[in-house]
C-alpha positions in Angstrom: 19.7 6.1 22.7 20.6 3.1 24.9 24.2 1.9 24.3 25.0 -1.8 24.3 21.6 -3.1 25.5 21.6 -6.6 27.0 18.3 -7.5 25.2 15.8 -6.1 22.7 12.0 -5.9 22.8 10.7 -5.2 19.3 7.0 -4.6 18.7 5.2 -4.4 15.4 1.8 -2.7 15.3 -1.0 -5.2 16.0 -3.0 -5.6 12.8 -6.8 -5.2 13.0 -8.5 -8.5 12.3 -11.2 -6.8 10.1 -9.3 -7.7 6.9 -6.2 -9.3 5.5 -2.7 -7.8 5.4 -1.8 -5.6 2.4 1.4 -4.1 1.1 0.9 -0.8 2.9 1.1 -2.7 6.2 4.1 -4.6 5.0 6.0 -1.5 3.8 5.1 0.6 6.8 5.6 -1.9 9.7 6.3 -5.6 9.1 9.1 -5.7 6.6 11.3 -3.0 8.4 10.7 -4.6 11.8 11.6 -8.0 10.5 14.8 -6.7 8.9 15.7 -5.2 12.2 14.9 -8.4 14.2 16.8 -10.7 11.8 19.8 -8.4 11.8 20.0 -8.4 15.6 19.7 -12.2 15.7 22.6 -12.5 13.3 24.6 -10.5 15.8 23.7 -13.0 18.5 21.5 -10.6 20.4 18.7 -11.5 22.8 15.6 -10.5 20.8 11.8 -10.7 21.6 9.9 -9.7 18.5 6.3 -9.4 19.4 3.0 -8.9 17.5 -0.5 -10.2 17.5 -4.0 -9.7 16.2 -5.9 -6.7 17.5 -9.4 -8.1 17.9 -11.4 -5.5 19.7 -12.8 -2.1 18.8 -15.4 -0.8 16.5 -13.7 -1.9 13.3 -14.4 -5.5 14.2 -18.1 -4.7 15.1 -18.5 -2.9 11.8 -17.1 -5.8 9.8 -19.4 -8.2 11.7 -22.5 -6.2 10.9 -21.4 -5.8 7.2 -20.8 -9.6 6.8 -23.8 -10.6 8.9 -21.7 -12.7 11.3 -20.5 -12.4 14.9 -17.4 -10.5 16.0 -15.9 -13.8 17.1 -16.4 -15.2 13.7 -14.7 -12.1 12.1 -11.6 -12.3 14.3 -11.2 -16.0 13.9 -11.5 -15.7 10.1 -9.0 -12.9 9.7 -6.6 -14.0 12.4 -6.2 -17.2 10.5 -5.6 -15.4 7.2 -3.1 -12.9 8.7 -1.2 -15.5 10.8 -0.7 -17.8 7.7 0.3 -14.8 5.5 3.0 -13.6 7.9 4.3 -17.2 8.2 4.4 -17.8 4.5 6.0 -14.4 3.9 8.8 -15.0 6.4 8.0 -12.4 9.1 10.0 -13.9 12.0 7.9 -13.0 15.0 9.0 -14.7 18.2 5.4 -14.7 19.2 2.2 -13.7 17.3 -0.6 -13.6 19.9 -4.3 -12.4 20.0 -5.9 -9.8 22.1 -8.9 -12.1 22.6 -6.8 -14.4 24.6 -7.3 -14.8 28.4 -3.8 -13.7 29.1 -4.4 -10.5 27.3 -7.7 -9.8 29.0 -6.2 -10.4 32.4 -3.1 -8.3 31.6 -5.1 -5.3 30.3 -7.6 -5.5 33.2 -4.7 -5.7 35.7 -3.0 -2.7 34.1 -6.3 -0.6 34.2 -6.9 -1.7 37.8 -3.5 -0.6 39.0 -4.0 2.9 37.4 -7.5 3.0 38.9 -6.3 2.1 42.4 -3.5 4.7 42.1 -6.2 7.4 41.3 -4.5 8.0 37.9 -7.9 8.3 36.1 -10.5 11.0 36.1 -14.1 9.7 36.3 -16.5 11.9 34.5 -20.1 11.9 33.2 -20.0 13.4 29.7 -22.3 13.9 26.8 -21.8 11.3 24.1 -23.4 10.8 20.7 -26.3 8.3 20.9 -28.3 6.7 18.1 -31.9 6.7 19.5 -33.1 4.5 16.6 -30.4 1.8 17.2 -30.7 2.4 21.0 -26.9 2.6 21.5 -24.1 5.0 22.1 -22.0 5.5 19.0 -18.3 4.6 19.2 -16.0 6.7 17.1 -16.1 4.8 13.9 -19.9 4.5 14.0 -20.0 8.3 13.4 -19.2 10.2 10.3 -19.4 14.0 9.7 -17.6 17.1 8.5 -14.1 17.6 9.9 -14.0 20.9 11.8 -10.4 21.5 10.7 -10.3 20.7 7.0 -14.0 20.4 5.9 -13.8 16.8 4.8 -17.4 15.5 4.9 -16.4 11.9 5.5 -14.4 12.3 8.7 -14.7 9.6 11.4 -15.5 10.3 15.0 -11.9 9.6 16.0 -9.8 10.8 13.0 -10.0 12.6 9.8 -8.2 10.5 7.2 -7.8 13.5 4.9 -5.9 15.9 7.1 -4.8 13.4 9.7 -6.3 15.3 12.7 -7.3 13.3 15.7 -10.9 14.1 16.7 -13.6 13.4 19.2 -16.9 12.3 17.8 -18.6 15.4 19.3 -16.2 17.6 17.3 -17.8 16.6 14.0 -20.1 19.0 12.2 -23.4 17.4 11.0 -22.6 14.0 12.5 -24.5 10.9 11.2 -24.7 7.4 12.6 -23.2 4.8 10.2 -25.7 2.3 11.7 -29.0 3.9 10.8 -28.0 7.1 9.0 -29.8 9.1 11.7 -28.5 12.3 13.3 -27.4 11.3 16.8 -28.4 13.0 20.0 -26.3 13.8 23.0 -26.8 11.6 26.1 -25.0 11.4 29.4 -22.7 8.5 30.2 -19.9 7.8 32.7 -16.3 7.1 31.5 -12.8 7.1 32.8 -10.2 9.4 31.4 -6.4 9.3 31.4 -5.3 12.9 32.2 -2.6 13.3 29.5 -2.1 17.0 30.5 -0.3 15.7 33.7 2.4 14.2 31.4 2.8 17.2 29.1 6.2 18.4 30.7 7.5 14.8 30.9 6.7 14.0 27.3 8.1 17.4 26.1 11.5 16.7 27.7 11.7 13.0 27.0 10.9 13.2 23.3 11.6 16.7 22.0 14.8 17.2 24.1 16.2 13.8 25.1 15.4 12.2 21.7 15.7 15.2 19.5 18.8 13.8 17.6 17.9 10.1 17.3 14.2 10.0 16.5 12.8 10.6 13.0 11.8 14.1 12.1 8.3 13.0 11.0 7.7 11.5 14.5 9.2 14.5 16.3 7.1 16.9 14.2 3.8 15.1 14.9 4.5 14.9 18.6 5.5 18.5 18.8 2.2 19.5 17.1 0.2 17.6 19.7 2.2 19.0 22.6 1.9 22.6 21.2 -1.9 22.2 21.1 -1.8 21.2 24.8 -2.7 17.7 25.9 -6.1 17.0 27.3 -7.7 14.1 29.2 -8.6 11.2 26.9 -11.2 8.5 27.6 -9.9 5.0 28.1 -13.4 3.4 28.2 -16.2 3.1 25.7 -19.9 2.1 25.6 -19.5 -1.0 23.5 -20.8 -4.6 23.4 -17.4 -6.0 22.1 -14.1 -5.8 24.0 -12.6 -6.2 27.4 -14.8 -5.4 30.4 -13.8 -2.5 32.5 -12.9 -4.2 35.8 -14.5 -1.8 38.4 -17.9 -1.5 40.0 -20.3 0.8 38.2 -18.8 0.0 34.8 -21.3 -2.5 33.6 -21.7 -2.5 29.8 -18.5 -0.6 29.3 -15.3 -1.8 27.6 -11.7 -0.7 27.6 -11.0 1.6 24.7 -9.2 -0.3 22.0 -6.3 2.1 22.0 -5.8 1.5 25.8 -6.0 -2.3 25.4 -4.1 -2.8 22.1 -0.6 -1.7 23.1 -0.9 -3.7 26.2 -1.1 -6.6 23.7 2.7 -6.3 23.3 3.1 -7.0 27.0 0.7 -9.9 27.1 2.3 -11.4 23.9 5.6 -11.3 25.7 4.2 -12.9 28.8 2.8 -15.7 26.6 6.1 -16.2 24.8 8.2 -16.1 28.0 6.0 -18.8 29.7 6.5 -21.0 26.6 10.2 -20.4 26.4 11.0 -20.5 30.1 12.0 -16.8 30.3 11.2 -13.9 32.6 8.9 -11.5 30.7 9.7 -8.7 33.0 13.3 -8.6 31.9 12.0 -7.5 28.5 9.7 -4.7 29.8 11.1 -3.6 33.1 14.9 -3.8 32.9 16.9 -0.6 32.1 19.3 -2.6 30.0 16.5 -3.6 27.6 16.0 -1.6 24.4 12.3 -1.2 23.4 11.5 -0.3 19.8 8.0 0.2 18.4 7.5 -0.2 14.6 4.3 1.6 13.5 2.8 3.6 10.7 2.4 7.4 11.0 -1.3 7.1 11.9 -0.3 5.4 15.2 2.3 7.9 16.3 0.1 9.6 18.8 -0.8 6.4 20.5 2.8 5.1 20.7 4.6 8.3 21.5 2.0 10.0 23.8 -0.8 7.8 25.1 1.1 4.5 25.6 4.2 6.2 27.2 1.8 8.1 29.5 0.2 4.8 30.5 3.6 3.2 31.1 4.8 6.3 33.1 1.6 6.2 35.2 2.0 2.5 35.9 5.6 3.2 37.0 7.5 -0.1 36.6 7.9 -0.2 32.8 10.7 1.0 30.6 9.9 3.5 27.8 10.6 3.0 24.1 14.1 3.8 23.0 12.8 4.7 19.5 9.6 4.7 17.5 10.8 4.7 13.9 7.3 5.3 12.3 7.0 5.3 8.5 4.8 7.3 6.3 2.1 5.8 4.0 2.5 3.7 0.9 0.1 4.5 -2.0 -0.9 2.1 -4.7 -0.8 3.1 -8.4 -1.2 6.8 -7.4 -4.2 6.2 -5.0 -4.4 5.8 -1.3 -4.6 2.2 -0.1 -8.0 1.4 1.3 -9.2 -1.9 2.9 -12.9 -0.9 2.7 -12.6 0.0 -1.0 -10.5 -3.1 -1.8 -7.8 -0.8 -3.3 -4.9 -2.9 -2.1 -2.5 -5.7 -3.0 -3.4 -8.3 -0.4 -0.5 -10.4 0.9 -2.3 -13.8 0.8 -3.4 -13.2 -2.8 0.1 -12.1 -3.8 1.6 -15.3 -2.4 -0.9 -17.3 -4.5 -0.2 -15.3 -7.7 3.6 -15.1 -7.2 4.6 -18.4 -5.5 8.2 -18.4 -4.2 8.6 -14.7 -4.8 8.4 -13.5 -1.2 11.8 -11.8 -1.5 10.8 -10.0 -4.7 8.1 -8.2 -2.8 10.2 -7.6 0.3 12.9 -6.1 -1.9 10.5 -3.9 -3.9 8.8 -2.6 -0.7 12.1 -1.9 1.0 13.6 -0.2 -2.1 10.5 2.1 -2.1 9.9 2.3 1.6 8.0 5.4 2.8 10.6 6.2 5.5 10.5 9.9 5.2 7.6 10.6 2.9 4.6 8.9 1.3 5.7 6.7 -1.6 3.9 4.9 -4.4 3.9 1.2 -5.3 3.3 0.4 -9.0 3.3 -3.1 -10.6 5.6 -1.9 -13.3 8.2 -0.7 -10.7 7.9 -4.0 -8.9 8.6 -5.9 -12.2 11.6 -3.6 -12.9 13.0 -4.1 -9.4 12.8 -7.9 -9.8 14.0 -8.2 -13.4 16.6 -5.4 -13.6 18.0 -5.5 -10.1 17.5 -8.8 -8.3 17.7 -11.0 -11.4 20.1 -9.0 -13.5 22.5 -7.9 -10.8 22.3 -10.2 -7.7 21.1 -13.4 -9.5 23.4 -12.9 -12.5 26.5 -12.5 -10.3 25.8 -15.6 -8.2 25.0 -17.7 -11.3 28.2 -16.8 -13.0 30.3 -17.6 -9.9 28.7 -20.9 -9.3 28.6 -22.0 -12.9 32.3 -21.1 -13.5 33.4 -22.8 -10.3 31.7 -26.0 -11.3 33.0 -25.8 -14.9 36.6 -25.1 -14.1 37.1 -26.8 -10.7 34.2 -29.4 -10.3 32.8 -27.1 -7.6 35.9 -27.0 -5.5 37.0 -23.6 -4.3 40.5 -23.1 -5.8 43.6 -22.2 -3.9 44.4 -18.5 -4.7 47.8 -17.4 -5.9 49.2 -13.9 -5.3 46.6 -11.2 -5.0 46.7 -8.3 -7.4 46.0 -4.7 -6.5 42.5 -5.1 -7.9 42.0 -8.2 -5.8 43.2 -6.4 -2.6 41.1 -3.3 -3.3 38.0 -5.5 -4.0 38.5 -7.5 -0.8 39.1 -4.3 1.2 35.8 -2.9 -0.1 34.0 -6.1 0.7 35.4 -6.0 4.3 33.9 -2.6 4.8 30.3 -3.5 3.9 29.1 -5.2 7.0 29.9 -2.1 9.1 28.3 0.2 6.5 25.1 -1.8 6.4 25.0 -2.1 10.2 25.3 1.7 10.5 22.2 2.1 8.3 20.2 -0.5 10.1 21.0 0.8 13.5 19.7 4.2 12.4 16.5 2.5 10.9 17.5 3.4 7.4 16.5 0.1 5.9 16.2 1.3 2.3 19.7 2.7 2.5 21.0 -0.6 4.1 19.4 -2.7 1.4 21.0 -0.5 -1.2 24.4 -1.1 0.3 23.7 -4.9 0.3 23.0 -4.7 -3.4 26.2 -2.8 -3.9 28.0 -5.9 -2.8 26.4 -7.8 -5.7 27.4 -4.9 -7.9 30.9 -5.1 -6.6 31.0 -8.8 -7.6 29.5 -8.2 -11.0 32.0 -5.4 -11.8 34.9 -7.5 -10.6 34.0 -10.4 -12.9 33.2 -8.1 -15.8 36.6 -6.3 -15.5 38.6 -9.5 -14.8 36.8 -11.7 -17.4 37.9 -15.1 -16.1 36.1 -16.8 -18.9 38.7 -15.3 -21.3 41.7 -15.4 -18.9 41.3 -19.2 -18.4 42.7 -19.7 -21.9 45.9 -17.7 -21.3 46.5 -17.7 -17.5 44.6 -20.4 -15.7 46.5 -19.8 -12.4 45.3 -16.2 -12.4 41.7 -17.4 -12.7 42.0 -19.4 -9.5 42.6 -16.2 -7.6 39.8 -14.5 -9.5 37.3 -17.2 -8.7 38.5 -17.3 -5.0 37.8 -13.6 -4.7 34.4 -13.9 -6.4 33.4 -16.8 -4.1 34.3 -14.7 -1.1 31.9 -12.0 -2.3 29.2 -14.5 -2.9 29.6 -16.1 0.5 29.5 -12.7 2.2 26.3 -11.9 0.4 24.7 -15.0 1.8 24.8 -13.4 5.3 24.4 -9.7 4.3 21.2 -10.4 2.4 19.5 -12.5 5.1 17.7 -9.7 6.9 16.3 -8.4 3.6 16.0 -11.5 1.5 15.7 -14.4 3.9 14.5 -17.0 1.3 17.3 -16.0 -1.1 19.8 -16.3 1.8 18.6 -19.8 2.5 18.9 -20.8 -1.2 22.4 -19.3 -1.4 23.8 -21.0 1.6 22.5 -24.3 0.2 24.2 -23.6 -3.2 27.5 -22.5 -1.5 27.2 -25.3 1.1 27.9 -22.8 4.0 26.2 -21.5 7.1 25.0 -17.9 7.6 27.7 -16.1 9.6 27.2 -14.3 12.9 27.1 -10.7 11.9 30.4 -9.7 13.5 31.9 -6.4 12.7 35.4 -8.0 13.1 35.3 -9.3 9.5 38.3 -11.5 10.0 36.1 -13.7 12.2 33.6 -14.4 9.4 33.6 -18.0 8.3 33.6 -17.8 4.5 34.3 -20.2 1.7 37.9 -21.5 1.8 40.2 -23.3 -0.6 39.2 -26.9 -1.0 35.5 -26.3 0.0 33.0 -27.9 -2.3 29.9 -25.9 -3.4 26.7 -27.1 -5.0 25.1 -26.6 -8.4 23.7 -23.4 -9.7 20.0 -22.6 -9.2 18.0 -19.6 -10.5 17.6 -17.3 -7.5 15.2 -14.8 -9.2 13.2 -15.7 -12.3 12.0 -13.0 -14.6 8.4 -11.7 -14.1 6.6 -11.5 -17.5 4.5 -8.6 -18.8 1.4 -10.8 -18.8 1.7 -11.5 -15.1 1.9 -7.7 -14.4 -1.0 -6.9 -16.7 -3.1 -9.4 -14.8 -2.5 -7.5 -11.6 -3.2 -4.1 -13.3 -6.4 -5.5 -14.7 -7.5 -6.7 -11.3 -7.0 -3.1 -9.9 -9.0 -1.7 -12.8 -11.8 -4.1 -12.1 -11.8 -2.8 -8.5 -12.1 0.8 -9.7 -15.1 -0.1 -11.8 -16.7 -2.1 -8.9 -16.1 0.8 -6.5 -17.7 3.3 -8.8 -20.7 1.0 -9.2 -21.0 0.5 -5.4 -20.6 4.2 -4.7 -22.9 5.4 -7.4 -25.4 8.0 -6.2 -29.0 6.8 -6.6 -31.3 9.6 -7.0 -34.2 9.5 -4.5 -37.7 8.7 -5.7 -39.6 11.7 -6.9 -43.1 12.6 -5.8 -45.7 10.0 -6.4 -47.5 10.5 -9.8 -50.9 9.0 -10.8 -51.5 6.6 -13.6 -53.2 9.5 -15.5 -49.9 11.5 -15.2 -47.9 8.6 -16.7 -50.5 7.9 -19.4 -50.0 11.4 -20.7 -46.4 10.5 -21.7 -46.1 9.3 -25.3 -42.9 7.2 -25.5 -42.0 5.7 -28.9 -39.2 3.7 -30.4 -37.2 5.6 -32.9 -34.0 5.6 -35.0 -31.5 8.4 -35.4 -31.0 8.9 -39.1 -28.9 12.1 -39.2 -26.7 13.9 -36.7 -24.5 17.0 -36.6 -22.9 19.3 -34.0 -24.7 22.5 -33.1 -22.4 25.4 -34.2 -20.7 27.2 -31.3 -22.1 24.7 -28.7 -19.8 22.0 -27.2 -22.6 20.0 -25.6 -25.3 19.9 -28.3 -26.0 17.5 -31.2 -28.8 18.3 -33.7 -30.5 14.9 -34.6 -33.0 13.8 -37.2 -35.0 11.0 -35.7 -37.5 8.7 -37.4 -40.2 8.2 -34.7 -42.4 6.0 -36.9 -44.9 8.9 -36.8 -42.7 11.3 -38.6 -39.1 12.4 -39.0 -38.4 15.3 -36.5 -35.5 17.4 -35.2 -34.4 16.8 -31.6 -31.5 18.8 -29.9 -29.7 16.6 -27.4 -26.9 17.5 -24.9 -24.8 14.5 -25.6 -22.0 15.9 -27.8 -19.4 15.5 -25.1 -20.1 11.8 -25.0 -20.8 10.9 -28.6 -19.7 12.0 -32.0 -22.3 12.5 -34.8 -21.0 9.4 -36.5 -21.4 7.2 -33.5 -25.1 7.9 -33.0 -26.4 7.6 -36.6 -28.4 4.3 -36.8 -28.9 4.1 -33.0 -32.3 2.8 -31.8 -33.6 5.1 -29.1 -36.6 5.8 -26.9 -38.2 9.2 -27.6 -40.7 11.3 -25.6 -42.6 12.5 -28.7 -45.3 14.7 -27.0 -42.9 16.9 -25.1 -43.7 20.6 -25.9 -41.3 22.0 -28.5 -38.5 24.1 -27.3 -36.1 26.4 -29.1 -32.4 25.8 -28.4 -30.0 28.2 -30.0 -32.5 29.0 -32.7 -33.3 25.3 -33.5 -36.7 23.9 -32.5 -36.3 20.6 -30.6 -39.4 18.4 -30.9 -39.0 15.8 -28.2 -36.5 14.2 -25.9 -34.3 11.1 -26.1 -34.1 8.9 -22.9 -30.6 8.6 -21.5 -28.9 7.4 -18.2 -25.5 7.4 -16.6 -23.4 4.4 -15.7 -21.6 4.5 -12.3 -18.4 5.8 -14.0 -20.3 8.7 -15.5 -20.6 7.3 -19.0 -23.8 8.4 -20.8 -25.8 5.6 -22.4 -29.0 5.3 -24.4 -32.1 3.7 -22.9 -33.4 1.7 -25.8 -35.2 -1.5 -26.7 -32.9 -4.6 -26.5 -35.0 -6.9 -28.7 -34.6 -7.0 -32.5 -37.7 -6.5 -34.7 -39.2 -3.6 -32.7 -40.3 -1.1 -35.4 -40.1 2.6 -35.2 -43.2 4.2 -33.7 -43.8 1.2 -31.4 -45.6 2.6 -28.3 -43.8 2.1 -25.0 -46.3 1.7 -22.1 
């Protein structure tokens, strides 16, 4: 761990521009990185907080094909949505760039060319999967098949999302092209490989020895697993039509692999920012007194802890990350978040549905952050966090302090009298909190840090509840001056302590208290807090209650997504063998009505029905008892195959078949006439 760095370079994983930002991205990467950057700025540190849209790779091409537009149209659309969402949500990037920019293309090609000129790549002709029907090589995400490690039949060519294994497309069992559905063939192609095995010993010592005590255990565990398996050369080029051209002779039609070019996006974003701000970008990437921290999700650990460091080491002039505090995954209402299945809470939609409640979501996500294990977001928990914690604890304390100060002293901070033991103890506790919160943030324990910040609000609430100035003012108004002075100190400290976690709330609170946010200085005596004679403003509601109806609306939206997914993923049975008109004309289909129904004894699935077919009343045994009770089906209009050969079922002769079908969610329904007035016995033809 670098002690007392002169400057900080903070990177947040580049979001793919194949869809908007959802709460999983926020909880895993963008909220914790923003907390860290804001905290460092409050300390007066030199911070470069970098991010940008990741606009190359197969995910973009797949989205373009699905939407029937060009890759450029895809990235322009989602870059705009993502950029605005981050801005509206208060993520305080110093620069948000794009990997489609010229500065990035130039930077990535220069990086590749330097490694190429240094003979750091292995050039090989290998067998790659090729879709003959589409006449193209298949990039990783254009191939699905069975994972050789866990048997998941929907693994991609680069990763199994079920077991987390990183794969090569040629590892898949029974691979299929997602473009045509065809089984791909193997075809020779030339690519350039980064020989990761050369860096095995370096990575082993640098991460598992040098950072054994300060990196998160989930990161160390995943890195150790990779190293224990033995590193192998990995391709840094791909046969694609979308991406950055490989800048060497003989590489026509080939692009840089997205996971080679994407992390270089941090560097190009810094170059862009430095040029704009009149700074030297190399200070933030090449000086040993710079602390580099990557914020990512666990699916990106291998790229940021093995591949990118190997690239930086090969290049030779860059610093390595001081830490990579990767988070686990956030689930939604018990199910894995999925962009493709629309199972997500999209940030831009949240901001529309809950205007001015950015901090409510920031707080809920940090409170439930997946720092050490996968966690689950539920709308009910979100509501409870807002109503029972932010509103009832934080908001309630501030409201009482401000209202009482305006009521008793016309908004003027009173001059305190002698402090009691309770006052001194409360102020001593208050004084300790900045260092406590700093310690948690410095160790990337943001959930813990936010909890300590809320404990300051709890301290204030307890102080007021115990001291009861609203009662004391009648008997000892001089004592109340001291009580309110202490309470206002707590409130003004909160305005600074909450800024990394709740920036919109901090802005409101500083306005109410008519103060500036302090530099986060561990010497508490240097904090500039409310003083006697200072005038504060009027009370405002910091956190309004979220009503049940608002939450139910979001739950209903997710339920609608479930239904839509089931319909979209419904398995359509293939067409049967062709039949002749004569075959069909043999079927005698009639309209009928069920007039009696009872369960077949000792049979869970069978109902015994009496059906008026218009020709006669006959018995039909139907396997629908798990879906319908006898009472539900009596009086139902049905379609009956009346000339089906009789068949004995558990001793009862069934004289026909009722037509049924399944909905996408598995529900069984009758196929019946939908027009009134059709009589029993009407022939269907």
